[in-house]
C-alpha positions in Angstrom: -12.4 -47.2 -32.9 -10.2 -46.8 -30.0 -10.2 -43.0 -30.4 -13.9 -42.9 -30.3 -13.9 -45.1 -27.1 -11.4 -42.7 -25.5 -13.7 -39.6 -26.3 -16.6 -41.5 -24.7 -14.7 -42.1 -21.5 -13.6 -38.5 -21.3 -17.2 -37.4 -21.8 -18.5 -39.6 -19.1 -15.9 -38.5 -16.6 -16.6 -34.8 -17.3 -20.4 -35.4 -16.9 -19.7 -37.1 -13.6 -17.6 -34.2 -12.4 -19.8 -31.5 -13.6 -21.9 -31.2 -10.4 -18.7 -31.1 -8.4 -17.0 -28.4 -10.5 -20.1 -26.3 -10.5 -20.9 -26.4 -6.9 -17.7 -27.2 -5.1 -15.1 -24.9 -6.7 -16.4 -21.6 -6.4 -16.7 -19.9 -3.1 -20.3 -19.0 -2.1 -21.8 -16.5 0.3 -24.1 -18.0 2.6 -26.5 -16.7 5.2 -27.5 -13.2 6.2 -29.2 -10.4 4.1 -27.4 -8.0 2.0 -27.1 -4.4 3.2 -29.5 -2.0 1.9 -29.1 1.7 0.7 -32.3 3.2 2.0 -32.0 6.9 0.7 -29.4 8.7 -1.4 -29.1 12.2 -2.8 -26.5 14.2 -4.8 -26.5 17.3 -7.1 -26.3 16.5 -10.7 -24.1 19.4 -12.0 -21.4 21.7 -10.8 -18.1 23.3 -11.5 -14.9 21.3 -12.1 -13.1 21.3 -8.7 -16.0 21.3 -6.3 -16.2 19.1 -3.3 -19.1 16.9 -4.5 -21.2 15.5 -1.7 -22.9 12.3 -2.1 -25.5 11.6 0.6 -26.3 8.0 1.6 -28.4 6.4 4.4 -27.7 2.6 4.6 -28.4 -0.2 7.0 -27.5 -3.8 7.6 -29.5 -5.1 10.6 -28.3 -8.8 10.1 -24.6 -8.1 9.4 -22.0 -5.6 9.6 -21.1 -3.2 6.9 -17.5 -3.1 6.0 -17.0 -0.8 3.1 -18.5 1.4 0.4 -17.6 0.9 -3.2 -17.6 3.6 -5.8 -17.3 3.0 -9.5 -17.0 5.9 -12.2 -18.0 5.6 -15.9 -16.9 8.6 -17.9 -17.8 9.2 -21.6 -14.7 9.1 -23.7 -12.6 7.7 -20.9 -14.3 4.5 -19.9 -14.6 2.9 -16.4 -12.1 3.7 -13.5 -10.9 1.1 -11.0 -13.3 0.7 -8.0 -12.6 3.1 -5.0 -13.4 1.6 -1.6 -14.1 3.6 1.7 -13.5 1.4 4.8 -16.2 2.0 7.4 -15.5 3.1 11.0 -17.1 0.8 13.5 -19.9 3.2 14.4 -21.2 2.9 10.7 -21.3 -1.0 10.7 -25.1 -1.4 11.3 -26.5 1.9 10.1 -25.0 5.1 8.5 -26.2 8.3 7.5 -23.8 10.8 6.0 -22.0 11.9 3.0 -19.2 10.9 0.8 -17.0 13.8 -0.4 -15.3 13.8 -3.7 -12.9 16.5 -4.6 -13.5 16.7 -8.3 -10.1 18.5 -9.1 -7.5 16.1 -10.3 -3.8 16.5 -10.2 -3.2 13.8 -12.9 -4.8 15.5 -16.0 -6.3 18.5 -17.5 -9.5 20.1 -16.1 -12.8 18.5 -17.1 -14.3 20.4 -20.1 -17.6 22.2 -20.0 -20.4 19.5 -20.5 -18.2 16.5 -19.6 -20.2 13.9 -17.8 -19.6 11.1 -15.4 -21.7 8.5 -13.8 -21.1 7.3 -10.2 -22.3 4.0 -8.8 -22.3 3.5 -5.2 -23.0 0.3 -3.1 -22.2 -1.0 0.4 -20.4 -4.4 1.1 -20.7 -6.2 4.3 -18.0 -8.3 6.1 -19.3 -11.5 4.5 -19.0 -10.0 0.9 -22.8 -9.4 0.4 -23.3 -6.3 -1.7 -26.2 -3.8 -1.4 -28.4 -2.3 -4.0 -26.6 0.1 -6.2 -27.4 3.8 -6.4 -26.6 5.8 -9.5 -25.7 9.3 -9.9 -25.0 11.3 -13.1 -23.0 14.5 -12.9 -22.3 17.0 -15.6 -19.5 19.6 -15.3 -21.0 23.1 -16.0 -19.6 26.6 -15.0 -21.7 29.1 -13.1 -23.8 26.5 -11.2 -24.9 27.4 -7.8 -24.8 24.3 -5.7 -26.5 25.7 -2.7 -29.5 23.5 -2.5 -32.0 22.6 0.1 -31.2 19.0 1.0 -34.0 16.5 1.1 -34.9 14.6 4.3 -33.1 12.9 6.0 -30.1 14.7 4.9 -31.5 18.3 5.8 -30.4 17.9 9.5 -27.5 19.7 10.9 -24.2 17.9 11.6 -24.5 15.2 8.9 -21.1 13.4 9.1 -18.7 12.9 6.4 -18.3 9.0 6.0 -15.2 9.2 3.9 -13.5 10.5 0.7 -13.7 9.1 -2.8 -10.3 9.2 -4.3 -10.8 8.6 -7.9 -8.7 11.1 -10.2 -10.5 11.8 -13.4 -8.9 12.5 -16.6 -10.3 14.8 -19.2 -11.2 12.6 -22.3 -8.6 12.9 -25.0 -5.8 14.1 -22.7 -2.6 13.1 -24.4 -0.4 10.7 -22.3 -3.0 9.7 -19.9 -4.2 6.1 -19.4 
């Protein structure tokens, strides 16, 4: 009987604390709108070792963009840790340019013909709000000519490089690689 009474008391206390725990312990992001990636473009195939250019245009009229997050998923290897590019002050409200990723990796064997990766890009503002995510799929194929006509608004001269993605790919099944 005494045990049942103790269980009831514990339950009552937990129920009373539930609203406090659910709203008071986690930090919430308030105010402002999230940044928005307006346009994006990248080729979807190329040779191992190319400098892959991922073009994006993004804006945050109500905030200041702070960084670009890049996440890679690779069949047979899994998800790599997120890579962040810190934005220079001139790109805090609006940016239009490309991210460069040198697909050659010094930590493992070369990617095999037909290996695929998925790259996810988003922009994060100073308050921690994250933009929409854009997804690019890329297949490693030899003999591909990556000289393409870029779509607007990336077809202009002097599109700046915003930063480098620094993820080192590992060929699936490479021995001794984590």
